[in-house]
Kinemage of the C-alpha trace (Angstrom):
@kinemage 1
@onewidth
@group {chain A} dominant
@subgroup {mainchain}
@vectorlist {calphas} color= white
{ca met a 1} P 85.245 164.073 73.734
{ca ala a 2} L 85.864 164.720 77.422
{ca ala a 3} L 82.963 163.606 79.798
{ca gly a 4} L 82.026 165.107 83.171
{ca pro a 5} L 81.673 168.840 84.150
{ca val a 6} L 82.716 171.432 81.556
{ca glu a 7} L 83.937 174.987 82.233
{ca arg a 8} L 81.658 177.772 80.844
{ca pro a 9} L 83.115 181.191 79.995
{ca lys a 10} L 81.794 182.538 83.442
{ca gly a 11} L 83.462 179.698 85.188
{ca arg a 12} L 80.086 178.003 86.152
{ca lys a 13} L 80.448 174.139 85.876
{ca ile a 14} L 77.634 172.361 84.102
{ca pro a 15} L 77.305 168.749 85.127
{ca arg a 16} L 76.513 166.277 82.535
{ca ile a 17} L 76.198 162.405 82.290
{ca ala a 18} L 79.540 160.705 80.961
{ca gly a 19} L 79.300 160.512 77.216
{ca gln a 20} L 76.556 163.020 76.888
{ca arg a 21} L 77.113 165.653 74.217
{ca pro a 22} L 77.756 169.350 75.433
{ca arg a 23} L 74.616 171.423 75.294
{ca cys a 24} L 75.986 173.599 72.424
{ca glu a 25} L 75.851 170.521 70.150
{ca trp a 26} L 72.048 170.379 70.401
{ca cys a 27} L 71.236 174.038 71.298
{ca pro a 28} L 68.546 175.470 69.007
{ca lys a 29} L 70.494 178.728 68.873
{ca ile a 30} L 73.367 176.940 66.938
{ca pro a 31} L 72.814 176.931 63.159
{ca gln a 32} L 73.399 173.691 61.458
{ca gly a 33} L 76.858 173.337 59.748
{ca val a 34} L 78.738 175.593 62.103
{ca glu a 35} L 80.928 174.719 65.152
{ca pro a 36} L 78.726 174.222 68.135
{ca ile a 37} L 80.208 176.798 70.500
{ca pro a 38} L 78.497 179.558 72.515
{ca ala a 39} L 80.024 182.234 70.206
{ca asn a 40} L 78.173 180.764 67.224
{ca ala a 41} L 74.670 181.051 68.851
{ca val a 42} L 72.292 183.350 67.098
{ca val a 43} L 69.183 184.978 68.483
{ca leu a 44} L 66.032 186.418 67.056
{ca ser a 45} L 65.962 189.840 65.525
{ca glu a 46} L 63.861 192.469 67.301
{ca lys a 47} L 61.214 192.132 64.579
{ca asn a 48} L 61.077 188.363 64.856
{ca glu a 49} L 61.177 188.572 68.577
{ca ala a 50} L 58.162 190.779 68.526
{ca ala a 51} L 56.362 188.408 66.163
{ca tyr a 52} L 57.055 185.524 68.442
{ca arg a 53} L 56.010 187.470 71.558
{ca his a 54} L 52.741 188.305 69.865
{ca tyr a 55} L 52.165 184.769 68.918
{ca leu a 56} L 52.761 183.488 72.368
{ca glu a 57} L 50.248 186.189 73.675
{ca cys a 58} L 47.648 185.221 71.104
{ca arg a 59} L 48.173 181.455 71.973
{ca ala a 60} L 47.944 182.083 75.673
{ca val a 61} L 44.397 183.355 75.241
{ca ser a 62} L 43.487 181.332 72.189
{ca glu a 63} L 42.690 184.297 70.229
{ca phe a 64} L 44.391 185.298 66.974
{ca pro a 65} L 43.445 188.281 64.803
{ca lys a 66} L 42.148 187.574 61.402
{ca asp a 67} L 45.299 188.711 59.613
{ca asp a 68} L 47.093 186.968 56.924
{ca ile a 69} L 50.536 188.005 58.221
{ca val a 70} L 49.640 186.794 61.701
{ca arg a 71} L 48.226 183.457 60.324
{ca arg a 72} L 51.523 182.860 58.292
{ca asn a 73} L 53.719 183.837 61.303
{ca ala a 74} L 51.893 181.494 63.526
{ca met a 75} L 52.133 178.586 60.954
{ca leu a 76} L 55.862 179.152 60.669
{ca ile a 77} L 56.430 179.428 64.530
{ca gln a 78} L 54.392 176.206 65.163
{ca gln a 79} L 56.582 174.347 62.585
{ca ile a 80} L 59.855 175.615 64.131
{ca glu a 81} L 58.413 174.743 67.667
{ca lys a 82} L 57.549 171.152 66.558
{ca ile a 83} L 61.007 170.768 65.047
{ca ala a 84} L 62.704 172.034 68.233
{ca glu a 85} L 60.511 169.835 70.414
{ca glu a 86} L 61.507 166.682 68.246
{ca tyr a 87} L 65.042 167.547 68.569
{ca arg a 88} L 64.877 167.935 72.332
{ca met a 89} L 62.942 164.676 72.702
{ca asp a 90} L 65.647 162.896 70.559
{ca glu a 91} L 68.289 164.420 72.940
{ca thr a 92} L 66.367 163.313 76.061
{ca gln a 93} L 66.046 159.866 74.703
{ca gln a 94} L 69.682 159.523 74.006
{ca arg a 95} L 70.510 160.654 77.575
{ca gly a 96} L 68.167 158.094 78.995
{ca ile a 97} L 69.812 155.349 76.893
{ca ile a 98} L 73.131 156.359 77.940
{ca leu a 99} L 72.086 156.541 81.635
{ca gly a 100} L 70.514 153.128 81.408
{ca leu a 101} L 73.636 151.623 79.874
{ca gln a 102} L 75.816 153.139 82.645
{ca leu a 103} L 73.495 151.735 85.245
{ca met a 104} L 73.611 148.352 83.564
{ca lys a 105} L 77.437 148.268 83.692
{ca lys a 106} L 77.283 148.957 87.516
{ca ala a 107} L 74.735 146.203 88.205
């Protein structure tokens, strides 16, 4: 795997720490088991996007309607958010370790 800046389809260079995995490898839009490239990214359907937007609005004001579907959606969304946050924290920790090792080599 090459380290350093990578070329994006639009030509915009994305800097990264040497040894850091490309963002596509840990992007939540890339399903497990497929090649981590931008073309394989998936987005929410209109229906799911509307449910997520509704969840965010309810959460922002701490008011959820007493509705079984809303409750179920909120539970699922919170589980997904937790998994995504754990994944991001793991990646952040890995980047910190790599950066620390690189700094130790220079010292």
